[in-house]
BALOBA-1460 file (C-alpha; in Angstrom, 3 decimals):
// residues 332
<rec num="1" residu="m" x="86.240" y="109.792" z="69.310"/>
<rec num="2" residu="i" x="84.150" y="107.614" z="70.033"/>
<rec num="3" residu="e" x="81.406" y="108.590" z="73.129"/>
<rec num="4" residu="a" x="82.290" y="106.801" z="76.231"/>
<rec num="5" residu="m" x="79.283" y="104.900" z="77.089"/>
<rec num="6" residu="a" x="78.134" y="104.810" z="81.174"/>
<rec num="7" residu="k" x="77.649" y="101.505" z="82.057"/>
<rec num="8" residu="q" x="80.497" y="100.285" z="84.239"/>
<rec num="9" residu="e" x="81.271" y="96.767" z="85.535"/>
<rec num="10" residu="g" x="80.862" y="95.945" z="88.958"/>
<rec num="11" residu="p" x="83.774" y="94.737" z="91.441"/>
<rec num="12" residu="a" x="86.999" y="92.690" z="90.199"/>
<rec num="13" residu="e" x="86.593" y="88.666" z="91.447"/>
<rec num="14" residu="p" x="88.264" y="88.086" z="93.717"/>
<rec num="15" residu="g" x="92.112" y="86.408" z="92.638"/>
<rec num="16" residu="r" x="94.654" y="84.515" z="94.628"/>
<rec num="17" residu="e" x="95.540" y="86.260" z="98.294"/>
<rec num="18" residu="g" x="92.780" y="88.727" z="97.821"/>
<rec num="19" residu="r" x="94.093" y="90.516" z="94.969"/>
<rec num="20" residu="p" x="91.631" y="90.931" z="92.320"/>
<rec num="21" residu="a" x="91.489" y="88.916" z="89.924"/>
<rec num="22" residu="h" x="91.361" y="90.272" z="86.731"/>
<rec num="23" residu="t" x="89.204" y="94.055" z="85.301"/>
<rec num="24" residu="p" x="89.649" y="94.864" z="82.419"/>
<rec num="25" residu="v" x="91.224" y="98.308" z="81.411"/>
<rec num="26" residu="l" x="88.723" y="100.930" z="79.814"/>
<rec num="27" residu="p" x="85.835" y="99.036" z="80.086"/>
<rec num="28" residu="t" x="83.314" y="101.676" z="79.284"/>
<rec num="29" residu="e" x="85.321" y="102.787" z="76.452"/>
<rec num="30" residu="v" x="86.189" y="99.107" z="74.808"/>
<rec num="31" residu="l" x="81.908" y="98.755" z="75.068"/>
<rec num="32" residu="a" x="81.008" y="102.552" z="73.332"/>
<rec num="33" residu="g" x="83.948" y="101.496" z="70.368"/>
<rec num="34" residu="i" x="82.426" y="98.371" z="70.122"/>
<rec num="35" residu="v" x="79.084" y="98.791" z="70.321"/>
<rec num="36" residu="g" x="78.181" y="102.104" z="68.902"/>
<rec num="37" residu="q" x="74.777" y="104.412" z="69.546"/>
<rec num="38" residu="d" x="72.169" y="100.868" z="69.306"/>
<rec num="39" residu="p" x="72.686" y="97.954" z="71.931"/>
<rec num="40" residu="a" x="69.589" y="96.918" z="72.026"/>
<rec num="41" residu="m" x="69.163" y="96.518" z="68.069"/>
<rec num="42" residu="l" x="72.755" y="95.195" z="67.747"/>
<rec num="43" residu="e" x="72.780" y="91.372" z="66.718"/>
<rec num="44" residu="g" x="75.712" y="88.804" z="65.195"/>
<rec num="45" residu="w" x="78.957" y="87.810" z="65.882"/>
<rec num="46" residu="v" x="81.681" y="89.426" z="68.053"/>
<rec num="47" residu="v" x="85.072" y="87.844" z="68.018"/>
<rec num="48" residu="d" x="86.833" y="88.541" z="71.021"/>
<rec num="49" residu="g" x="90.346" y="87.250" z="70.224"/>
<rec num="50" residu="t" x="92.224" y="87.799" z="73.313"/>
<rec num="51" residu="l" x="89.438" y="86.798" z="75.479"/>
<rec num="52" residu="g" x="91.607" y="86.764" z="78.950"/>
<rec num="53" residu="m" x="89.219" y="86.246" z="82.081"/>
<rec num="54" residu="g" x="85.971" y="87.061" z="79.625"/>
<rec num="55" residu="g" x="85.348" y="90.718" z="81.472"/>
<rec num="56" residu="h" x="85.414" y="92.640" z="78.338"/>
<rec num="57" residu="a" x="83.347" y="89.944" z="76.681"/>
<rec num="58" residu="s" x="81.200" y="89.844" z="79.547"/>
<rec num="59" residu="l" x="80.293" y="93.316" z="79.416"/>
<rec num="60" residu="i" x="79.473" y="93.087" z="75.463"/>
<rec num="61" residu="l" x="77.544" y="90.473" z="76.543"/>
<rec num="62" residu="q" x="75.566" y="92.427" z="79.196"/>
<rec num="63" residu="t" x="74.571" y="95.184" z="77.288"/>
<rec num="64" residu="c" x="73.652" y="93.738" z="73.383"/>
<rec num="65" residu="p" x="71.476" y="91.205" z="74.433"/>
<rec num="66" residu="k" x="71.390" y="89.998" z="70.607"/>
<rec num="67" residu="l" x="74.556" y="89.674" z="69.890"/>
<rec num="68" residu="r" x="76.677" y="86.027" z="70.587"/>
<rec num="69" residu="l" x="80.620" y="85.957" z="71.179"/>
<rec num="70" residu="l" x="83.136" y="83.723" z="70.299"/>
<rec num="71" residu="g" x="86.076" y="83.903" z="72.309"/>
<rec num="72" residu="v" x="89.378" y="82.725" z="71.611"/>
<rec num="73" residu="d" x="92.792" y="82.606" z="73.745"/>
<rec num="74" residu="q" x="95.874" y="80.759" z="73.687"/>
<rec num="75" residu="d" x="95.630" y="79.954" z="77.555"/>
<rec num="76" residu="d" x="94.412" y="77.070" z="78.802"/>
<rec num="77" residu="l" x="93.497" y="78.438" z="82.386"/>
<rec num="78" residu="a" x="92.422" y="81.680" z="80.590"/>
<rec num="79" residu="l" x="89.297" y="80.108" z="78.658"/>
<rec num="80" residu="t" x="88.376" y="77.625" z="82.079"/>
<rec num="81" residu="l" x="87.993" y="80.717" z="84.156"/>
<rec num="82" residu="a" x="86.227" y="83.137" z="81.568"/>
<rec num="83" residu="g" x="83.896" y="79.418" z="80.767"/>
<rec num="84" residu="e" x="82.697" y="80.272" z="84.874"/>
<rec num="85" residu="r" x="82.341" y="84.307" z="84.042"/>
<rec num="86" residu="l" x="80.485" y="83.284" z="81.016"/>
<rec num="87" residu="a" x="77.938" y="81.235" z="81.828"/>
<rec num="88" residu="e" x="75.515" y="82.162" z="82.944"/>
<rec num="89" residu="f" x="75.106" y="83.560" z="78.991"/>
<rec num="90" residu="g" x="74.465" y="80.101" z="77.811"/>
<rec num="91" residu="d" x="74.769" y="79.349" z="74.123"/>
<rec num="92" residu="r" x="75.353" y="83.200" z="73.411"/>
<rec num="93" residu="v" x="79.196" y="81.817" z="74.014"/>
<rec num="94" residu="r" x="81.423" y="79.792" z="72.429"/>
<rec num="95" residu="l" x="85.041" y="78.765" z="73.610"/>
<rec num="96" residu="r" x="87.943" y="78.333" z="71.548"/>
<rec num="97" residu="k" x="91.400" y="78.060" z="72.299"/>
<rec num="98" residu="g" x="93.235" y="79.413" z="69.287"/>
<rec num="99" residu="h" x="96.240" y="82.149" z="68.762"/>
<rec num="100" residu="l" x="95.543" y="85.153" z="66.915"/>
<rec num="101" residu="a" x="97.880" y="84.177" z="64.124"/>
<rec num="102" residu="g" x="95.145" y="81.351" z="63.021"/>
<rec num="103" residu="l" x="92.072" y="83.853" z="63.939"/>
<rec num="104" residu="s" x="90.743" y="83.666" z="60.584"/>
<rec num="105" residu="r" x="90.884" y="80.020" z="60.072"/>
<rec num="106" residu="l" x="89.250" y="79.325" z="63.330"/>
<rec num="107" residu="i" x="86.408" y="81.893" z="61.621"/>
<rec num="108" residu="r" x="85.655" y="79.789" z="58.731"/>
<rec num="109" residu="k" x="85.922" y="76.928" z="60.588"/>
<rec num="110" residu="e" x="82.965" y="77.737" z="63.513"/>
<rec num="111" residu="r" x="80.978" y="79.400" z="60.349"/>
<rec num="112" residu="i" x="79.811" y="82.341" z="62.623"/>
<rec num="113" residu="g" x="79.752" y="84.346" z="59.215"/>
<rec num="114" residu="r" x="80.799" y="88.083" z="59.279"/>
<rec num="115" residu="p" x="81.185" y="89.335" z="62.734"/>
<rec num="116" residu="v" x="79.942" y="92.702" z="63.483"/>
<rec num="117" residu="g" x="82.690" y="93.242" z="65.817"/>
<rec num="118" residu="a" x="86.143" y="92.456" z="66.880"/>
<rec num="119" residu="l" x="87.999" y="92.453" z="69.932"/>
<rec num="120" residu="f" x="91.976" y="91.966" z="70.662"/>
<rec num="121" residu="d" x="94.058" y="93.257" z="73.924"/>
<rec num="122" residu="l" x="96.911" y="92.424" z="73.784"/>
<rec num="123" residu="g" x="99.876" y="91.927" z="76.340"/>
<rec num="124" residu="v" x="99.900" y="89.779" z="79.253"/>
<rec num="125" residu="s" x="96.838" y="89.343" z="81.548"/>
<rec num="126" residu="s" x="96.845" y="89.869" z="85.488"/>
<rec num="127" residu="m" x="96.102" y="86.372" z="85.578"/>
<rec num="128" residu="q" x="98.990" y="85.614" z="84.692"/>
<rec num="129" residu="i" x="100.883" y="88.076" z="86.185"/>
<rec num="130" residu="d" x="99.378" y="87.100" z="89.290"/>
<rec num="131" residu="r" x="101.093" y="83.652" z="89.479"/>
<rec num="132" residu="p" x="104.019" y="82.898" z="89.656"/>
<rec num="133" residu="e" x="104.717" y="79.520" z="88.615"/>
<rec num="134" residu="r" x="103.925" y="80.889" z="84.786"/>
<rec num="135" residu="g" x="106.812" y="82.859" z="84.877"/>
<rec num="136" residu="f" x="106.018" y="86.318" z="84.192"/>
<rec num="137" residu="s" x="106.654" y="88.221" z="86.992"/>
<rec num="138" residu="f" x="110.232" y="90.128" z="88.163"/>
<rec num="139" residu="l" x="108.538" y="91.115" z="91.547"/>
<rec num="140" residu="e" x="108.192" y="87.237" z="92.431"/>
<rec num="141" residu="d" x="110.139" y="84.139" z="91.789"/>
<rec num="142" residu="g" x="109.247" y="80.892" z="89.305"/>
<rec num="143" residu="p" x="110.292" y="79.591" z="86.429"/>
<rec num="144" residu="l" x="111.987" y="81.434" z="83.404"/>
<rec num="145" residu="d" x="108.854" y="80.197" z="81.188"/>
<rec num="146" residu="m" x="106.601" y="83.067" z="80.212"/>
<rec num="147" residu="r" x="104.446" y="80.969" z="77.800"/>
<rec num="148" residu="m" x="100.703" y="81.941" z="77.128"/>
<rec num="149" residu="d" x="100.111" y="78.648" z="75.396"/>
<rec num="150" residu="v" x="102.016" y="76.039" z="77.027"/>
<rec num="151" residu="t" x="102.569" y="73.973" z="74.471"/>
<rec num="152" residu="r" x="105.048" y="76.582" z="72.973"/>
<rec num="153" residu="e" x="108.494" y="74.771" z="72.515"/>
<rec num="154" residu="r" x="110.838" y="77.687" z="73.797"/>
<rec num="155" residu="t" x="110.736" y="79.208" z="76.727"/>
<rec num="156" residu="a" x="112.353" y="82.230" z="78.348"/>
<rec num="157" residu="a" x="114.783" y="80.473" z="79.417"/>
<rec num="158" residu="d" x="115.913" y="78.920" z="75.981"/>
<rec num="159" residu="i" x="116.174" y="82.561" z="74.418"/>
<rec num="160" residu="v" x="118.417" y="83.601" z="77.905"/>
<rec num="161" residu="n" x="120.595" y="80.902" z="77.377"/>
<rec num="162" residu="e" x="120.822" y="80.081" z="74.178"/>
<rec num="163" residu="w" x="120.953" y="82.950" z="72.056"/>
<rec num="164" residu="d" x="124.033" y="84.980" z="71.429"/>
<rec num="165" residu="e" x="125.192" y="88.536" z="72.806"/>
<rec num="166" residu="s" x="123.907" y="90.811" z="69.712"/>
<rec num="167" residu="d" x="120.825" y="88.732" z="69.786"/>
<rec num="168" residu="l" x="119.611" y="89.525" z="73.278"/>
<rec num="169" residu="a" x="120.609" y="93.490" z="72.911"/>
<rec num="170" residu="d" x="118.054" y="93.833" z="69.844"/>
<rec num="171" residu="l" x="115.577" y="91.596" z="71.162"/>
<rec num="172" residu="f" x="115.503" y="94.239" z="74.447"/>
<rec num="173" residu="f" x="115.952" y="97.371" z="72.505"/>
<rec num="174" residu="y" x="113.595" y="96.498" z="69.839"/>
<rec num="175" residu="e" x="110.787" y="94.895" z="72.217"/>
<rec num="176" residu="g" x="111.530" y="96.304" z="75.051"/>
<rec num="177" residu="d" x="112.951" y="99.748" z="74.284"/>
<rec num="178" residu="e" x="115.472" y="99.202" z="76.778"/>
<rec num="179" residu="t" x="118.137" y="101.558" z="75.810"/>
<rec num="180" residu="r" x="121.029" y="100.190" z="77.914"/>
<rec num="181" residu="s" x="120.415" y="97.146" z="76.008"/>
<rec num="182" residu="r" x="123.814" y="96.196" z="75.419"/>
<rec num="183" residu="k" x="124.917" y="96.630" z="78.767"/>
<rec num="184" residu="v" x="122.221" y="93.838" z="80.159"/>
<rec num="185" residu="a" x="123.137" y="91.252" z="77.098"/>
<rec num="186" residu="a" x="126.385" y="91.524" z="78.205"/>
<rec num="187" residu="a" x="125.626" y="90.612" z="82.029"/>
<rec num="188" residu="i" x="123.778" y="87.623" z="80.842"/>
<rec num="189" residu="v" x="126.035" y="86.433" z="78.651"/>
<rec num="190" residu="e" x="128.806" y="86.498" z="81.356"/>
<rec num="191" residu="a" x="126.934" y="85.098" z="84.200"/>
<rec num="192" residu="r" x="125.339" y="82.334" z="82.743"/>
<rec num="193" residu="r" x="128.428" y="80.804" z="81.494"/>
<rec num="194" residu="r" x="128.977" y="80.151" z="85.291"/>
<rec num="195" residu="v" x="125.689" y="78.971" z="86.399"/>
<rec num="196" residu="p" x="122.218" y="78.786" z="84.040"/>
<rec num="197" residu="f" x="119.109" y="80.807" z="84.458"/>
<rec num="198" residu="q" x="116.087" y="78.799" z="85.000"/>
<rec num="199" residu="r" x="114.231" y="81.780" z="87.789"/>
<rec num="200" residu="t" x="113.185" y="84.784" z="87.289"/>
<rec num="201" residu="a" x="114.432" y="86.404" z="90.039"/>
<rec num="202" residu="a" x="117.635" y="85.642" z="89.504"/>
<rec num="203" residu="l" x="117.804" y="87.793" z="86.210"/>
<rec num="204" residu="a" x="115.233" y="89.725" z="87.771"/>
<rec num="205" residu="q" x="118.382" y="90.360" z="90.211"/>
<rec num="206" residu="l" x="120.915" y="90.568" z="87.718"/>
<rec num="207" residu="i" x="118.986" y="93.048" z="85.455"/>
<rec num="208" residu="a" x="118.321" y="95.101" z="88.848"/>
<rec num="209" residu="t" x="122.442" y="95.239" z="89.799"/>
<rec num="210" residu="t" x="123.628" y="95.252" z="85.840"/>
<rec num="211" residu="l" x="121.151" y="98.624" z="85.253"/>
<rec num="212" residu="g" x="120.942" y="100.258" z="89.084"/>
<rec num="213" residu="q" x="117.690" y="101.039" z="91.325"/>
<rec num="214" residu="g" x="116.112" y="104.082" z="90.770"/>
<rec num="215" residu="g" x="113.156" y="105.735" z="87.956"/>
<rec num="216" residu="k" x="109.118" y="104.576" z="87.961"/>
<rec num="217" residu="i" x="109.174" y="100.776" z="86.847"/>
<rec num="218" residu="h" x="111.413" y="98.199" z="87.502"/>
<rec num="219" residu="p" x="114.678" y="97.990" z="86.288"/>
<rec num="220" residu="a" x="113.800" y="94.508" z="84.772"/>
<rec num="221" residu="t" x="110.169" y="95.859" z="83.337"/>
<rec num="222" residu="k" x="111.263" y="96.570" z="79.606"/>
<rec num="223" residu="c" x="113.893" y="92.873" z="79.411"/>
<rec num="224" residu="f" x="110.924" y="91.172" z="81.232"/>
<rec num="225" residu="q" x="108.924" y="92.669" z="78.359"/>
<rec num="226" residu="a" x="110.685" y="91.633" z="75.573"/>
<rec num="227" residu="l" x="111.398" y="88.223" z="76.230"/>
<rec num="228" residu="r" x="107.690" y="87.657" z="77.159"/>
<rec num="229" residu="r" x="107.047" y="89.411" z="73.367"/>
<rec num="230" residu="a" x="109.911" y="86.774" z="71.963"/>
<rec num="231" residu="v" x="108.377" y="84.056" z="73.724"/>
<rec num="232" residu="n" x="104.969" y="84.273" z="72.686"/>
<rec num="233" residu="e" x="105.320" y="86.086" z="69.023"/>
<rec num="234" residu="e" x="103.705" y="88.559" z="69.976"/>
<rec num="235" residu="g" x="104.733" y="90.807" z="66.650"/>
<rec num="236" residu="e" x="103.189" y="87.963" z="63.795"/>
<rec num="237" residu="e" x="100.344" y="87.019" z="66.106"/>
<rec num="238" residu="l" x="99.116" y="90.871" z="66.411"/>
<rec num="239" residu="l" x="99.306" y="91.003" z="62.486"/>
<rec num="240" residu="g" x="97.452" y="87.961" z="62.317"/>
<rec num="241" residu="g" x="94.512" y="89.055" z="64.115"/>
<rec num="242" residu="l" x="94.205" y="92.267" z="62.220"/>
<rec num="243" residu="a" x="94.330" y="90.601" z="58.757"/>
<rec num="244" residu="a" x="91.348" y="88.132" z="59.979"/>
<rec num="245" residu="a" x="90.047" y="91.082" z="61.317"/>
<rec num="246" residu="e" x="90.199" y="93.113" z="57.668"/>
<rec num="247" residu="h" x="89.244" y="90.114" z="56.004"/>
<rec num="248" residu="w" x="86.017" y="89.077" z="58.136"/>
<rec num="249" residu="l" x="84.460" y="91.845" z="59.275"/>
<rec num="250" residu="a" x="81.017" y="92.697" z="58.316"/>
<rec num="251" residu="e" x="80.797" y="96.260" z="56.349"/>
<rec num="252" residu="g" x="79.952" y="98.340" z="58.938"/>
<rec num="253" residu="g" x="81.694" y="96.337" z="61.887"/>
<rec num="254" residu="r" x="84.128" y="97.837" z="64.368"/>
<rec num="255" residu="l" x="87.408" y="96.771" z="65.344"/>
<rec num="256" residu="a" x="88.534" y="97.648" z="68.963"/>
<rec num="257" residu="v" x="92.676" y="97.078" z="69.288"/>
<rec num="258" residu="i" x="93.693" y="97.779" z="72.890"/>
<rec num="259" residu="s" x="97.804" y="97.623" z="72.756"/>
<rec num="260" residu="f" x="100.061" y="98.155" z="75.861"/>
<rec num="261" residu="h" x="103.726" y="98.721" z="74.004"/>
<rec num="262" residu="s" x="104.398" y="101.645" z="71.883"/>
<rec num="263" residu="g" x="105.893" y="98.673" z="68.723"/>
<rec num="264" residu="e" x="102.754" y="97.056" z="68.643"/>
<rec num="265" residu="d" x="100.457" y="100.613" z="68.954"/>
<rec num="266" residu="r" x="102.380" y="101.843" z="66.006"/>
<rec num="267" residu="e" x="101.653" y="99.131" z="64.056"/>
<rec num="268" residu="v" x="97.884" y="99.388" z="64.492"/>
<rec num="269" residu="k" x="98.385" y="102.937" z="63.975"/>
<rec num="270" residu="r" x="99.698" y="102.006" z="60.985"/>
<rec num="271" residu="f" x="97.510" y="99.183" z="60.076"/>
<rec num="272" residu="f" x="94.776" y="101.800" z="60.181"/>
<rec num="273" residu="k" x="95.472" y="104.499" z="58.135"/>
<rec num="274" residu="d" x="96.531" y="101.747" z="55.465"/>
<rec num="275" residu="g" x="93.632" y="100.901" z="55.901"/>
<rec num="276" residu="v" x="91.384" y="104.659" z="55.569"/>
<rec num="277" residu="r" x="93.442" y="105.569" z="52.825"/>
<rec num="278" residu="d" x="92.759" y="103.080" z="50.773"/>
<rec num="279" residu="g" x="88.881" y="103.268" z="51.380"/>
<rec num="280" residu="r" x="89.059" y="100.199" z="54.065"/>
<rec num="281" residu="w" x="88.705" y="101.264" z="57.549"/>
<rec num="282" residu="e" x="86.864" y="104.655" z="58.567"/>
<rec num="283" residu="l" x="88.993" y="105.485" z="62.088"/>
<rec num="284" residu="l" x="86.401" y="105.904" z="64.840"/>
<rec num="285" residu="t" x="89.449" y="107.220" z="67.294"/>
<rec num="286" residu="k" x="92.099" y="110.043" z="65.598"/>
<rec num="287" residu="k" x="94.314" y="109.847" z="68.625"/>
<rec num="288" residu="p" x="94.215" y="106.352" z="70.758"/>
<rec num="289" residu="i" x="92.235" y="107.067" z="73.820"/>
<rec num="290" residu="s" x="93.617" y="106.260" z="77.335"/>
<rec num="291" residu="a" x="92.225" y="105.565" z="80.925"/>
<rec num="292" residu="s" x="91.472" y="108.569" z="82.843"/>
<rec num="293" residu="e" x="93.311" y="109.469" z="86.062"/>
<rec num="294" residu="s" x="90.619" y="107.340" z="88.233"/>
<rec num="295" residu="e" x="90.983" y="104.275" z="86.531"/>
<rec num="296" residu="r" x="94.815" y="105.011" z="86.465"/>
<rec num="297" residu="r" x="94.742" y="104.678" z="90.097"/>
<rec num="298" residu="m" x="92.538" y="102.212" z="90.679"/>
<rec num="299" residu="n" x="93.831" y="99.821" z="87.951"/>
<rec num="300" residu="r" x="97.422" y="99.654" z="87.370"/>
<rec num="301" residu="r" x="98.012" y="98.042" z="84.355"/>
<rec num="302" residu="s" x="95.897" y="100.728" z="82.362"/>
<rec num="303" residu="r" x="98.808" y="102.993" z="83.090"/>
<rec num="304" residu="s" x="99.820" y="102.267" z="79.336"/>
<rec num="305" residu="a" x="96.763" y="101.176" z="77.588"/>
<rec num="306" residu="r" x="96.053" y="102.464" z="74.211"/>
<rec num="307" residu="l" x="92.792" y="101.454" z="72.041"/>
<rec num="308" residu="r" x="92.306" y="102.368" z="69.040"/>
<rec num="309" residu="v" x="88.831" y="101.723" z="67.075"/>
<rec num="310" residu="a" x="88.143" y="101.860" z="63.459"/>
<rec num="311" residu="v" x="84.771" y="100.532" z="61.121"/>
<rec num="312" residu="r" x="85.223" y="98.149" z="58.250"/>
<rec num="313" residu="q" x="84.363" y="99.845" z="54.928"/>
<rec num="314" residu="r" x="84.782" y="97.431" z="52.316"/>
<rec num="315" residu="p" x="84.686" y="93.874" z="53.318"/>
<rec num="316" residu="e" x="86.597" y="92.162" z="50.107"/>
<rec num="317" residu="l" x="88.245" y="88.536" z="49.892"/>
<rec num="318" residu="d" x="91.835" y="89.263" z="48.917"/>
<rec num="319" residu="t" x="92.904" y="92.343" z="50.714"/>
<rec num="320" residu="a" x="94.083" y="91.215" z="54.026"/>
<rec num="321" residu="s" x="96.957" y="88.624" z="53.268"/>
<rec num="322" residu="s" x="98.244" y="91.279" z="50.859"/>
<rec num="323" residu="k" x="98.331" y="94.263" z="52.746"/>
<rec num="324" residu="l" x="99.935" y="92.537" z="55.589"/>
<rec num="325" residu="s" x="102.818" y="90.352" z="53.804"/>
<rec num="326" residu="r" x="105.047" y="92.911" z="54.930"/>
<rec num="327" residu="g" x="106.070" y="91.475" z="58.308"/>
<rec num="328" residu="t" x="106.998" y="92.994" z="61.746"/>
<rec num="329" residu="r" x="111.045" y="92.264" z="62.603"/>
<rec num="330" residu="g" x="111.158" y="88.747" z="62.982"/>
<rec num="331" residu="r" x="112.262" y="86.373" z="66.027"/>
<rec num="332" residu="r" x="115.366" y="84.510" z="65.910"/>
């Protein structure tokens, strides 16, 4: 297991109405995973394929004065906010809009050579959840959207109102781990015959009424997660990012992946396991790293975070696409 470093990030920047705008999860553990034991000597490029508001990126750049960073995100607002946060690092930072699925092409286009590290912090960010107009939250009313990249055509409303009952049930079960998915899907189809769903509050209320209150999480949590993953094609995006890391990382380069969904973590685990067997990766985390109890209390998003880290062993130009060609469960 990687050794945690002592350096910690300062207080989170204020968000809307005084709420924390962004607190990166597992900051010390991610830093140790990417940087290793000699941060002062590490040089080259690191790729943050899910930049968000730049919390992890800032930590890496502060700790490693010789590193440069290519920050990539599909969310225009995230890139703007991260640009403000990382402005102090000047030309050591290069920010680009892009998707994990297209990361390999972007690295080639930017001509940065073989990076010495890569980080993927999967899932939705607190910045996106805290803005009801983005449609990610079931706690505050907003349009049923959920697009991280607003240029995507399909919204959550399109899925809820157009997919048939069996497809909705499969989506909630496989992408949200909702065991009562058929009951929810049937209720949605019945309700949309009267009025199509356009707002998050209406959908969240229907799910809560259908499943009943109680439990540790809101009844709509799993279904909203499944819809978000489908809208943003998160399974396919992850495979593209893993392929890019395997294709481009320098020998000895480190890949750190934070997942929040059991299916994502299984995919990352399988990817590294196959790579270790074939001599392409050395695993640094025998088991995924979870947040400490103190971090869980301070940052709710960290409660389901799982970090896996591995070191690239044999960079080859033709392995990644073939090894990942199996894909994941397709989206309809």
